[in-house]
N, C-alpha and C positions, 0 to 999 in steps of 0.2 A: 438751179434746182437744189444742188447740194447745200448751198448757203441758206436757202429757205428752210430746208429740212433740219439743218443744224440749229437754226434760230428757233424753230418751233419746238424741237426737242429740248433745247435749253430752257425755253419758257415753261414747258410742261414740268421739267425738273424743279424749276424755281417756284412755280405757283401751285403745284399740285397739293402740297402739304398746307399751304396757306389758305386755299380756297378762293374761288372767284365767283362772282354772281354772273347771271346770264349776260348782262350787258358787257362786262369786262371780258368774258369768254368770247363773245362775238367780236369785240374790237381786237383783242390780242391774238386769237387763235383761228377764228373762222374767216375774217376778212383777208388775212394774208393768203389763205388757201384759194379764195376766190380770185384774188389778184394774180396768183400764179396761173389760174385757169383762163386768164385773158380779160378779166373784168376790171373796170375802174370802180372799186367799191365805194367811192365817194360821189359817183354819178348816179342820181336816182333814175336816169333813163336806162341804166343797166342793172343796178342793184337797188330795188325799192324797199325801204324799211316799213314794216308793219302796214301792208296794204289791207284795207278793210274788205272782207269777202262778203258773199251774199248772205251769210248767217251772222253778220256783224262781228265776226271774229277777226283777229289781227295776227296772222302768222308773222314771224320775225322778218323774213326776207322773201322777196319774189325776184327771180332772175329773168332778165330779158335779153334775147339775142338781137331784137329789133326794138327801137325806142317805142314806148307806148304813145308818144306824141306823133309817131308815124304809123299808128295802127297796130303796133306789135302787142302780143299777148305774153304773159309770163309762161315760161316753159317748165320752170321748176320752182317749187316752194321749199324753203329751208327753215326748219324750226330748231332753235338753239336752246340748249339747256346748260346749266352751270357746269363748269369743269368738275369732274369727280362724281357728278350725278349719274346714277344708273339709268340707262335708256330703256331697259326692258321692263317697263312698268305699264300696266294696263291703261292707266290714265293718259300716258303719252301716246300709246297706240290709238286710243280713242280720239285724242286730239288730232292726230294725223288723218284719221278717217273723216273727222268733221271738216278739215281743210279740203280733203278730196271732194267732198260734197259742196263746199262753199266756193272753191276756185276752179270751176269746170274747165277753164282754158288751159290749166296746167295739168299735164299727164304725170309728171315725175315729182317725187317728194323725197326730201332728205331730213333726217333727224340726227343731230350731232351734239356732243358735249365738248367739242373742240379737240378731243383726243380720239374719239371713235365716231365714225359716220355710218349710218344705216340708210339704205336707199329702197324706195318703194315705187311701184308702177300702179297708177290708178286703174288702168285697163286690164290688169291681171285679174283673172277670175277670183272672186272673193268669197268662195264657199268656205275656205278655211279662215280662221282668225288672222288678223293682219300680222301678228307676231310670227306666224308660220309662213308668211308670204314676203319675207325680207329678201330682196333681190341680191344684195351684197352688203357685207360689213367690211369696213376698212379702218384699221387703227394706225395712227401716225407712227407708232413704233414698228409696224410691219415692214419688212423689206419691200421696197418698191411702192410704198404707200402714196407718196406725193405724185408719182407718175400715174398711178392708178386713179387718184382723185382728179388729176387734170383730164384724163380720158372720160371720167364720169361727169365732170362739171364744165367741160370745154364750151366757151361762149360761141365759138364759130360753128359748133355742131348742133347745139340746141337739142341734143338727145344723148343720153349716156351711152358711151361705147362700152357696153357691158362685157362683151367677149374680149375686147382688147384689155380691159382692166383686169379681168380674170387671168389672162395670159401674163400680164405684167407681174401680178402678185405671185402667180405660180412659179414663173421663171426666177424671180428675185429670191424666193424662198429656197428653191433648189440650188441656185448658184451659191447662195450664202452657205448653205449646209455643205455643199461639195467642197468649198474652199477651206473648211475647218480642218481638213487633214492635208498634209503635204502631197503634192502630185506624185512624187516618186514613190511614196509609201502606198498610195492607192494603186498605182500600176503594178507594183510588186505583188500586192495582195490579189489583184485581179488575175494575174498569171498563175496564181495558186488556186484560187476559188472559181475562176471563170464566171463570176457573177458580180453585179453591182454591189457596192457597199450596203450593208443592211440598213444603215442610217438613211441612205438615199431612198431605198425602197419604202421604208417606213414613212418618210416625209412625203413621198408621192401619194401614199394611201391617205395620209392626213390631209393633204391638199384637196383630194377628191371629196373628202368628207366636209371640209370647210368651204370650198368654192363651188361644189356641185358637179354633177356628172357631165355638164357641158364642157368641162375642161379635160375630160378623160383622154381624148385623142391627142391633144397637145402634150399632156404629161407623158403619155406613152412614147410619143415621138422624141421628146426630150431625153427620156431614159435610153432609148435606142441610140441616139446620137452620142450621148455621154459614154455608153458602153463601147461604141466604135472608137471613140477617142482613147479610152483606156486600153483597148486592144492594140491600137497603133503606137501608144506611148507618147503621142503628141497632145499636149493640153489644148482644149478648145480656145478659140480666139478670145472669148470673154474672160478667160482665166486671169489675165493680167490687167483687166479693165476695172478692177475694183477701185472705188474712190479712195484717194490717199487719206490716211488717218491724220488727225491733228497731232502735233507733238505730244508725247506722253511724258508723264513725270516718272521718277524712279519708283514710285509706289505702284505702278502698273503691274498686274500679275504676269508671271513668267510664261503661263500657258493661257490659251483662249478660255474665256468664261464658259460655263456650261451652256449648251444650246437652249433656246427658249422653248423648244418642243415643236409641236404638241406632244405631250406625254399621255399615255393611256391610263396611268394610275399615279396616285400620289407617291407610291413606293418608288416608281421609276424616276420621278422628279427628284425625290429625296436622295436616291442612290446616285444620280448624276452629280448632284451638288456635293455629296460625300466624297465621291471619287476625285472631283476637282480639288476639294479641300485637302484630301490626303496627298495628292500630288504636289500641293504647295508646301504643306508643313504637317507631317504626321502628328507631331506633338500637339500643335494647336487644334488639330482635328479632334483629338480626344477631349477637348474642352466643350465640344458640341455633341459628338456622337459617341455611343457605346460601342467600343471595338473589342473583338475577341481574338485571342491568339490562336495559332494553329492547333495547339494542344486541347483547346476547349471545343473544337468544332464538333466532335462526336456527339456529346450530349446536348450542346446548345442547339444544333440543327433540329433536334427533335422537339424542342420547346418553343422556339421563336423563329420568326421569319427574318433571315439575314442573307447577305450576299458577300461574296469574296471581293476584296479590294485588289487593285493592281499590285503585282508582286507575289500574290498568293499566300502571304503570311498572316493577314488579318481579315476578319469579316466584320461588317458593320450591321448593327441591329436596325431593322426597319419595321419592327412589330409595334406600331403605335396606331392610335386612332387618327382620323384625318386632321382633327384639331391639333393633336400632338405633333403630327408631321409638319403642320404649318408653323407651330411654335419652334420646332427645331430649325426650320428654314430661316426664320427670323433671327434665331440665335446665331446661325452660321454667318449671317450678314453683320452681326455685331462683332464676332470674333475675326471675320475676314471682311473688312470694310470694302474691299474691291467688289464684293457681291451686291452692295447696296445699289438699288435701282434696277437690278436684273428682274425681268418679267418672265414668268414661267406659265405656259399654257397647259392646263390639265383638265381633260374632259370638258372642254368648252369654257372653263373658268380661267381668267388671267389673274395670277397671284404675283404681287410685287414684293420683293425682298426689301425691307426697310431696316 
């Protein structure tokens, strides 16, 4: 699983800037995911390319758990778009709706560009536009993404295991965030505050927003179990189960990169990157951000939006338009190459530092 994840992420890194057409995206990014889910992507009795539906349309793939030669019907239709193509377009939602009407045997539908997957249920009430009826979105870069996709596409099940996929995604995000700080520091802080780290609580709220209220009980139970572990001082069993990282070069940053979010504002995302840069090299940080010394704080606070950096000696200016903040983030990636490829989630948008 980890080797597949690494290979897909490597391909995304290599191909994203070059661009791939739909056929290359299907071959290089979609078929490996289906293979991981138990299909032989080269067997038309399992993965049938471009079946003609009753409206004479041809969706890209139809998935079978039982061979059509033995009376099996497709249980899911997959429509593939080119890598980098935005999926949230009215014409693509309309295309999926047409397939729902043209392939009545299939209940489940997926729309993907190889990097992001969106899932739909034909039997879900369609009083709302299809774009407001997306069951689940999964990005390859999400923690737990491939495990979740296997639960959603599993050949042996012939029905997406939605609740399992939501739990996988929620737990992977929470575990990743929890591991960002040393266990000893978290337990020390807990015995002072008697509460979960604010970052964990914020991530839990973001997960409910992203994955839906169906996951609320699971997230609440996870937080309760994590708090019990902090009380006892003994890390959870999964704490040491993180996959080992590949060997790193000397150019690797000395501290973990800023978290991917989600952030509630562009100012929060910009501040997180500014803090990371400042901890790496304060002088280089000044090539990106406008910093103010302690003596300037009195009058500057009244005129611009700024925040205090670690150490309490400098503040960083955050008073820019959204476009200006994005430009600063890109500049940060040029000055600190370690940031290149980092994806930040802000208010439902994913922004990649290049």
